[in-house]
C-alpha positions as CSV (number, residue, x, y, z in Angstrom):
1,M,54.1,162.3,24.5
2,K,53.1,163.2,28.0
3,T,53.5,159.6,29.0
4,L,57.0,159.5,27.6
5,A,57.9,162.7,29.4
6,L,56.5,161.4,32.7
7,F,58.4,158.2,32.3
8,A,61.7,160.1,31.7
9,I,61.1,162.2,34.8
10,I,60.4,159.1,36.9
11,M,63.6,157.4,35.7
12,L,65.7,160.5,36.3
13,A,64.3,160.8,39.9
14,A,64.9,157.1,40.5
15,T,68.5,157.4,39.3
16,T,69.0,160.3,41.7
17,V,67.5,158.5,44.6
18,F,69.0,155.0,44.1
19,G,72.2,155.9,42.3
20,A,75.3,155.1,44.4
21,G,78.2,157.4,44.8
22,Q,81.7,156.7,46.1
23,N,80.9,158.5,49.3
24,D,77.7,156.6,50.0
25,V,79.6,153.9,51.8
26,L,80.9,156.4,54.4
27,G,79.2,156.6,57.9
28,L,77.9,154.1,60.4
29,W,76.9,150.5,59.5
30,N,75.4,147.9,61.8
31,T,76.9,144.4,61.9
32,A,74.5,141.5,61.1
33,D,73.9,140.6,64.8
34,N,73.7,144.3,65.9
35,D,76.4,143.9,68.5
36,S,78.6,146.6,67.0
37,K,78.6,149.6,64.7
38,L,81.4,150.2,62.2
39,E,82.4,153.6,61.0
40,F,83.5,153.9,57.4
41,F,85.6,156.9,56.7
42,K,88.0,158.4,54.1
43,C,91.7,157.9,54.7
44,G,93.3,159.7,51.8
45,E,91.8,158.4,48.6
46,K,90.8,155.1,50.2
47,V,88.2,153.9,52.7
48,C,89.0,152.7,56.2
49,V,86.8,151.3,59.0
50,K,86.9,151.4,62.8
51,I,84.8,150.0,65.5
52,A,82.5,152.9,66.6
53,W,80.2,151.2,69.1
54,L,80.0,147.9,70.9
55,K,76.8,146.5,72.6
56,E,79.1,145.1,75.3
57,P,82.2,147.3,75.4
58,N,83.4,145.6,78.6
59,Y,84.2,142.0,79.5
60,T,81.3,140.2,81.1
61,D,83.0,136.8,81.4
62,S,86.2,136.3,83.4
63,K,87.4,133.7,80.8
64,E,87.7,136.5,78.2
65,G,89.2,139.2,80.4
66,P,88.8,141.1,83.7
67,V,85.0,141.6,84.2
68,G,84.0,145.2,83.9
69,T,87.1,146.3,82.1
70,P,87.1,147.5,78.4
71,K,87.6,144.9,75.8
72,V,91.1,145.0,74.1
73,D,92.7,143.6,71.0
74,Q,94.0,140.5,73.0
75,F,94.5,138.2,70.0
76,N,96.7,140.5,68.0
77,P,99.8,138.6,66.7
78,D,101.9,141.6,67.7
79,K,102.1,141.3,71.5
80,S,102.8,145.1,71.8
81,L,99.3,145.8,70.3
82,R,97.3,143.5,72.6
83,K,96.3,146.3,75.0
84,R,94.6,148.5,72.4
85,P,91.0,149.1,73.2
86,M,88.5,147.5,70.8
87,L,86.3,150.6,70.8
88,G,87.9,152.9,68.2
89,L,90.1,150.1,66.8
90,Q,90.7,150.5,63.0
91,I,89.9,147.0,61.6
92,M,89.9,147.7,57.8
93,D,91.9,149.9,55.5
94,G,93.0,150.3,51.9
95,F,89.7,149.9,50.1
96,T,89.9,151.5,46.7
97,A,86.9,152.6,44.7
98,V,86.6,150.6,41.4
99,S,83.1,152.0,40.7
100,D,80.4,154.0,42.5
101,D,79.2,150.9,44.4
102,R,82.3,148.7,44.7
103,W,85.6,148.9,46.6
104,E,88.5,146.4,46.4
105,N,92.0,145.6,47.6
106,G,91.2,146.2,51.2
107,V,92.6,144.5,54.3
108,I,90.3,143.3,57.0
109,Y,91.6,142.6,60.5
110,N,89.5,140.3,62.7
111,P,90.1,141.2,66.3
112,D,88.2,138.0,67.4
113,N,91.1,135.8,66.2
114,G,93.9,138.2,65.3
115,K,93.9,137.3,61.7
116,S,93.9,139.5,58.6
117,Y,92.1,138.9,55.3
118,R,91.8,140.6,51.9
119,G,88.5,142.2,51.3
120,K,86.1,144.0,49.0
121,L,82.8,145.9,49.4
122,H,79.7,146.1,47.4
123,L,77.0,148.7,48.1
124,V,73.9,146.6,47.4
125,S,71.5,149.4,48.2
126,P,71.6,152.6,50.3
127,K,70.9,150.5,53.4
128,K,72.9,147.3,52.6
129,L,76.6,146.9,52.3
130,Q,78.1,143.5,51.4
131,L,81.6,142.8,52.8
132,R,83.6,139.9,51.5
133,G,86.6,138.7,53.3
134,Y,88.9,136.1,51.8
135,L,92.3,134.4,51.7
136,G,94.2,134.6,48.5
137,I,91.4,134.7,46.0
138,S,87.8,135.9,46.5
139,L,86.5,132.3,45.8
140,F,87.7,131.3,49.2
141,G,85.9,133.6,51.5
142,S,82.8,134.7,53.3
143,N,80.2,137.4,52.8
144,Y,78.9,139.6,55.6
145,M,75.9,142.0,55.3
146,L,76.0,145.3,57.0
147,T,72.9,147.5,57.3
148,R,72.1,151.1,58.2
C-alpha cells in the first residue's frame, strides 16, 4: 500500500513539473544557431512572436546594408515596410491553442527572404519548442527547434 501511495505521489509531482500549459510557450526562445532570441507573447487569445535580440543587430557587410547601421526588413514585399528595424519586428502571429502543448493556424514571416508561411507550434518539453513552417499543407514544410 505504501508503494502504491508513493507511486501516486511521484506521478502527480511529475505531471505538475512536466505538464504543459497554454502559457508555457510564452517568453524568450533561442533560435537553433543562437543568433537571435524570439519573444512569444499573447496578442488577444492568440500567440504572436517578435525578434527580441540579435547577435549582430547591425550590418557588418556592405553587400547587405550600410555597415554599422541597424538591420532592417529590406526584403519585405511591401516597399513601404522595408525600413522597419529587425529588432522588435513581429514575425509571427495568429497561433491558436489547440491543446496545452500545440498551437496552429499561425502565419510566419521570414524577413530573410520577405516570404510568409503557415505555421504551427509543438511544445516538446519545457525547454524545446518545435516550429513548423509550410506552404499549403503541413506535409510541405520544415521544422525548426527553438530552445530556452
